[in-house]
Every structure is written in C-alpha cells, then in structure tokens.
PDB file of N, CA, C, O and CB in Angstrom:
ATOM      1  N   MET A   1      67.157 -54.501 -13.548  1.00  0.00           N
ATOM      2  CA  MET A   1      67.631 -53.977 -15.132  1.00  0.00           C
ATOM      3  C   MET A   1      69.086 -54.400 -14.894  1.00  0.00           C
ATOM      4  O   MET A   1      69.720 -54.895 -15.826  1.00  0.00           O
ATOM      5  CB  MET A   1      67.431 -52.042 -15.598  1.00  0.00           C
ATOM      6  N   ALA A   2      69.590 -54.243 -13.803  1.00  0.00           N
ATOM      7  CA  ALA A   2      71.317 -54.298 -13.253  1.00  0.00           C
ATOM      8  C   ALA A   2      71.952 -55.759 -12.970  1.00  0.00           C
ATOM      9  O   ALA A   2      73.070 -56.261 -13.079  1.00  0.00           O
ATOM     10  CB  ALA A   2      71.496 -53.457 -11.643  1.00  0.00           C
ATOM     11  N   VAL A   3      70.307 -56.306 -12.433  1.00  0.00           N
ATOM     12  CA  VAL A   3      71.173 -57.823 -12.347  1.00  0.00           C
ATOM     13  C   VAL A   3      70.922 -58.422 -13.896  1.00  0.00           C
ATOM     14  O   VAL A   3      71.677 -58.938 -14.720  1.00  0.00           O
ATOM     15  CB  VAL A   3      70.402 -59.130 -10.938  1.00  0.00           C
ATOM     16  N   LYS A   4      69.998 -58.214 -13.890  1.00  0.00           N
ATOM     17  CA  LYS A   4      70.061 -58.636 -15.908  1.00  0.00           C
ATOM     18  C   LYS A   4      71.490 -58.733 -16.579  1.00  0.00           C
ATOM     19  O   LYS A   4      72.176 -59.715 -16.863  1.00  0.00           O
ATOM     20  CB  LYS A   4      69.272 -57.168 -17.039  1.00  0.00           C
ATOM     21  N   LYS A   5      71.818 -56.630 -16.821  1.00  0.00           N
ATOM     22  CA  LYS A   5      73.122 -56.205 -17.239  1.00  0.00           C
ATOM     23  C   LYS A   5      74.759 -58.112 -16.509  1.00  0.00           C
ATOM     24  O   LYS A   5      75.520 -59.026 -16.828  1.00  0.00           O
ATOM     25  CB  LYS A   5      73.260 -53.979 -16.016  1.00  0.00           C
ATOM     26  N   SER A   6      74.090 -57.276 -15.424  1.00  0.00           N
ATOM     27  CA  SER A   6      75.878 -58.070 -14.817  1.00  0.00           C
ATOM     28  C   SER A   6      75.596 -59.370 -15.680  1.00  0.00           C
ATOM     29  O   SER A   6      76.231 -59.759 -16.660  1.00  0.00           O
ATOM     30  CB  SER A   6      76.187 -58.618 -12.521  1.00  0.00           C
ATOM     31  N   LEU A   7      74.383 -60.003 -15.019  1.00  0.00           N
ATOM     32  CA  LEU A   7      73.920 -61.115 -15.057  1.00  0.00           C
ATOM     33  C   LEU A   7      74.312 -61.180 -17.376  1.00  0.00           C
ATOM     34  O   LEU A   7      73.816 -62.235 -17.772  1.00  0.00           O
ATOM     35  CB  LEU A   7      71.944 -61.077 -14.097  1.00  0.00           C
ATOM     36  N   TRP A   8      74.705 -60.701 -18.110  1.00  0.00           N
ATOM     37  CA  TRP A   8      74.591 -60.702 -19.621  1.00  0.00           C
ATOM     38  C   TRP A   8      76.642 -60.829 -19.721  1.00  0.00           C
ATOM     39  O   TRP A   8      77.271 -61.539 -20.505  1.00  0.00           O
ATOM     40  CB  TRP A   8      73.529 -58.821 -20.434  1.00  0.00           C
ATOM     41  N   ASP A   9      77.384 -59.623 -18.352  1.00  0.00           N
ATOM     42  CA  ASP A   9      78.747 -58.794 -18.455  1.00  0.00           C
ATOM     43  C   ASP A   9      78.824 -60.516 -18.766  1.00  0.00           C
ATOM     44  O   ASP A   9      78.774 -61.024 -19.886  1.00  0.00           O
ATOM     45  CB  ASP A   9      79.734 -57.636 -16.939  1.00  0.00           C
ATOM     46  N   VAL A  10      78.991 -61.413 -17.155  1.00  0.00           N
ATOM     47  CA  VAL A  10      79.162 -63.034 -17.014  1.00  0.00           C
ATOM     48  C   VAL A  10      79.331 -64.071 -18.314  1.00  0.00           C
ATOM     49  O   VAL A  10      80.140 -64.802 -18.885  1.00  0.00           O
ATOM     50  CB  VAL A  10      77.854 -63.537 -16.286  1.00  0.00           C
ATOM     51  N   ILE A  11      77.841 -63.540 -18.352  1.00  0.00           N
ATOM     52  CA  ILE A  11      77.569 -64.395 -20.049  1.00  0.00           C
ATOM     53  C   ILE A  11      78.372 -64.195 -20.769  1.00  0.00           C
ATOM     54  O   ILE A  11      78.893 -65.234 -21.175  1.00  0.00           O
ATOM     55  CB  ILE A  11      76.422 -64.081 -20.993  1.00  0.00           C
ATOM     56  N   LEU A  12      79.014 -62.772 -21.409  1.00  0.00           N
ATOM     57  CA  LEU A  12      79.799 -62.534 -22.347  1.00  0.00           C
ATOM     58  C   LEU A  12      80.894 -63.673 -22.157  1.00  0.00           C
ATOM     59  O   LEU A  12      81.318 -64.689 -22.709  1.00  0.00           O
ATOM     60  CB  LEU A  12      80.249 -61.098 -22.310  1.00  0.00           C
ATOM     61  N   LYS A  13      81.087 -62.894 -21.060  1.00  0.00           N
ATOM     62  CA  LYS A  13      82.685 -63.465 -20.661  1.00  0.00           C
ATOM     63  C   LYS A  13      83.639 -64.882 -21.224  1.00  0.00           C
ATOM     64  O   LYS A  13      84.707 -65.297 -21.676  1.00  0.00           O
ATOM     65  CB  LYS A  13      82.560 -63.770 -19.127  1.00  0.00           C
ATOM     66  N   VAL A  14      81.817 -65.286 -20.623  1.00  0.00           N
ATOM     67  CA  VAL A  14      81.379 -66.896 -20.664  1.00  0.00           C
ATOM     68  C   VAL A  14      82.065 -67.190 -22.067  1.00  0.00           C
ATOM     69  O   VAL A  14      83.215 -67.614 -22.175  1.00  0.00           O
ATOM     70  CB  VAL A  14      79.451 -67.277 -20.647  1.00  0.00           C
ATOM     71  N   VAL A  15      81.621 -67.044 -22.621  1.00  0.00           N
ATOM     72  CA  VAL A  15      81.485 -67.382 -23.818  1.00  0.00           C
ATOM     73  C   VAL A  15      82.734 -66.544 -24.508  1.00  0.00           C
ATOM     74  O   VAL A  15      82.973 -67.104 -25.578  1.00  0.00           O
ATOM     75  CB  VAL A  15      80.013 -67.100 -24.305  1.00  0.00           C
ATOM     76  N   ILE A  16      83.500 -65.577 -24.339  1.00  0.00           N
ATOM     77  CA  ILE A  16      84.381 -65.658 -24.723  1.00  0.00           C
ATOM     78  C   ILE A  16      85.447 -65.957 -24.391  1.00  0.00           C
ATOM     79  O   ILE A  16      86.280 -65.183 -24.862  1.00  0.00           O
ATOM     80  CB  ILE A  16      84.388 -65.132 -25.017  1.00  0.00           C
ATOM     81  N   ALA A  17      86.003 -66.985 -23.588  1.00  0.00           N
ATOM     82  CA  ALA A  17      86.473 -67.842 -22.972  1.00  0.00           C
ATOM     83  C   ALA A  17      86.224 -69.024 -22.917  1.00  0.00           C
ATOM     84  O   ALA A  17      86.962 -69.741 -22.241  1.00  0.00           O
ATOM     85  CB  ALA A  17      86.480 -67.585 -22.205  1.00  0.00           C
ATOM     86  N   VAL A  18      85.176 -69.544 -23.569  1.00  0.00           N
ATOM     87  CA  VAL A  18      85.030 -70.300 -23.847  1.00  0.00           C
ATOM     88  C   VAL A  18      85.722 -70.902 -25.166  1.00  0.00           C
ATOM     89  O   VAL A  18      86.360 -71.925 -25.416  1.00  0.00           O
ATOM     90  CB  VAL A  18      84.089 -70.180 -23.648  1.00  0.00           C
ATOM     91  N   ALA A  19      85.236 -69.636 -25.982  1.00  0.00           N
ATOM     92  CA  ALA A  19      85.494 -69.365 -27.841  1.00  0.00           C
ATOM     93  C   ALA A  19      87.253 -68.844 -27.906  1.00  0.00           C
ATOM     94  O   ALA A  19      87.728 -68.602 -29.016  1.00  0.00           O
ATOM     95  CB  ALA A  19      84.136 -67.598 -28.661  1.00  0.00           C
ATOM     96  N   SER A  20      87.736 -68.767 -27.212  1.00  0.00           N
ATOM     97  CA  SER A  20      89.314 -68.006 -27.128  1.00  0.00           C
ATOM     98  C   SER A  20      89.936 -69.847 -26.481  1.00  0.00           C
ATOM     99  O   SER A  20      90.982 -70.221 -27.010  1.00  0.00           O
ATOM    100  CB  SER A  20      89.497 -66.013 -25.463  1.00  0.00           C
ATOM    101  N   ALA A  21      89.509 -70.494 -25.790  1.00  0.00           N
ATOM    102  CA  ALA A  21      89.499 -71.578 -25.417  1.00  0.00           C
ATOM    103  C   ALA A  21      89.845 -72.707 -27.345  1.00  0.00           C
ATOM    104  O   ALA A  21      90.873 -73.068 -27.918  1.00  0.00           O
ATOM    105  CB  ALA A  21      87.843 -71.647 -24.388  1.00  0.00           C
ATOM    106  N   VAL A  22      88.491 -72.837 -27.631  1.00  0.00           N
ATOM    107  CA  VAL A  22      88.237 -73.689 -28.475  1.00  0.00           C
ATOM    108  C   VAL A  22      89.207 -73.290 -30.282  1.00  0.00           C
ATOM    109  O   VAL A  22      89.317 -74.126 -31.179  1.00  0.00           O
ATOM    110  CB  VAL A  22      86.474 -73.646 -28.400  1.00  0.00           C
ATOM    111  N   ALA A  23      89.728 -71.920 -30.343  1.00  0.00           N
ATOM    112  CA  ALA A  23      90.563 -70.849 -30.735  1.00  0.00           C
ATOM    113  C   ALA A  23      91.983 -71.650 -30.429  1.00  0.00           C
ATOM    114  O   ALA A  23      92.331 -72.380 -31.357  1.00  0.00           O
ATOM    115  CB  ALA A  23      90.263 -69.333 -29.848  1.00  0.00           C
ATOM    116  N   GLY A  24      92.635 -71.634 -29.564  1.00  0.00           N
ATOM    117  CA  GLY A  24      93.531 -72.233 -29.226  1.00  0.00           C
ATOM    118  C   GLY A  24      93.410 -73.992 -28.541  1.00  0.00           C
ATOM    119  O   GLY A  24      94.273 -74.451 -27.793  1.00  0.00           O
ATOM    120  N   VAL A  25      92.848 -74.347 -28.745  1.00  0.00           N
ATOM    121  CA  VAL A  25      92.564 -76.281 -29.030  1.00  0.00           C
ATOM    122  C   VAL A  25      92.617 -76.376 -30.457  1.00  0.00           C
ATOM    123  O   VAL A  25      93.359 -77.292 -30.810  1.00  0.00           O
ATOM    124  CB  VAL A  25      90.780 -77.083 -28.494  1.00  0.00           C
ATOM    125  N   LEU A  26      91.836 -75.448 -31.850  1.00  0.00           N
ATOM    126  CA  LEU A  26      91.962 -75.317 -32.957  1.00  0.00           C
ATOM    127  C   LEU A  26      92.971 -75.226 -33.492  1.00  0.00           C
ATOM    128  O   LEU A  26      93.548 -76.174 -34.025  1.00  0.00           O
ATOM    129  CB  LEU A  26      91.471 -74.681 -33.225  1.00  0.00           C
ATOM    130  N   GLY A  27      93.466 -73.815 -33.446  1.00  0.00           N
ATOM    131  CA  GLY A  27      95.213 -73.807 -33.724  1.00  0.00           C
ATOM    132  C   GLY A  27      96.165 -74.455 -33.139  1.00  0.00           C
ATOM    133  O   GLY A  27      97.320 -74.189 -33.472  1.00  0.00           O
ATOM    134  N   GLY A  28      95.883 -75.592 -31.995  1.00  0.00           N
ATOM    135  CA  GLY A  28      97.266 -75.489 -32.094  1.00  0.00           C
ATOM    136  C   GLY A  28      96.499 -77.517 -32.408  1.00  0.00           C
ATOM    137  O   GLY A  28      96.787 -78.132 -31.382  1.00  0.00           O
ATOM    138  N   ASN A  29      96.069 -78.059 -32.976  1.00  0.00           N
ATOM    139  CA  ASN A  29      95.978 -79.422 -33.463  1.00  0.00           C
ATOM    140  C   ASN A  29      95.855 -78.723 -35.298  1.00  0.00           C
ATOM    141  O   ASN A  29      96.227 -79.558 -36.122  1.00  0.00           O
ATOM    142  CB  ASN A  29      94.335 -80.512 -32.613  1.00  0.00           C
ATOM    143  N   ALA A  30      95.392 -77.348 -35.915  1.00  0.00           N
ATOM    144  CA  ALA A  30      96.317 -76.781 -36.994  1.00  0.00           C
ATOM    145  C   ALA A  30      98.018 -77.103 -37.476  1.00  0.00           C
ATOM    146  O   ALA A  30      98.534 -77.097 -38.594  1.00  0.00           O
ATOM    147  CB  ALA A  30      96.285 -75.477 -36.610  1.00  0.00           C
ATOM    148  N   MET A  31      98.536 -77.347 -36.255  1.00  0.00           N
ATOM    149  CA  MET A  31      99.571 -76.582 -36.104  1.00  0.00           C
ATOM    150  C   MET A  31     100.717 -78.042 -35.710  1.00  0.00           C
ATOM    151  O   MET A  31     101.933 -78.225 -35.759  1.00  0.00           O
ATOM    152  CB  MET A  31      99.234 -75.221 -34.840  1.00  0.00           C
ATOM    153  N   ASN A  32      99.698 -78.731 -35.382  1.00  0.00           N
ATOM    154  CA  ASN A  32     100.230 -80.103 -35.123  1.00  0.00           C
ATOM    155  C   ASN A  32     100.297 -81.261 -36.633  1.00  0.00           C
ATOM    156  O   ASN A  32     101.108 -82.087 -37.052  1.00  0.00           O
ATOM    157  CB  ASN A  32      99.114 -80.733 -33.854  1.00  0.00           C
ATOM    158  N   LEU A  33      99.059 -80.779 -37.045  1.00  0.00           N
ATOM    159  CA  LEU A  33      99.661 -81.576 -38.392  1.00  0.00           C
ATOM    160  C   LEU A  33     100.704 -81.009 -39.765  1.00  0.00           C
ATOM    161  O   LEU A  33     101.026 -81.791 -40.660  1.00  0.00           O
ATOM    162  CB  LEU A  33      98.357 -81.999 -39.099  1.00  0.00           C
TER     163      LEU A  33
END
C-alpha cells in the first residue's frame, strides 16, 4: 500500500506540473493575442 500511495503521489505531482505548464502556455498565447 505504501508503494502504491507514493506512486499516486508522484502521478499527482506530474499531472499538476503538466497542467500548470499547459495553463502557462495557454495564458502566454492569450496575452500575445
């Protein structure tokens, strides 16, 4: 269970990082427009 929990923790961090990067790119494009 501990291993699965840490795995989900890493997955959540990666998803949040990707979402933040995508939001930043979209925000930058909106600013340029």
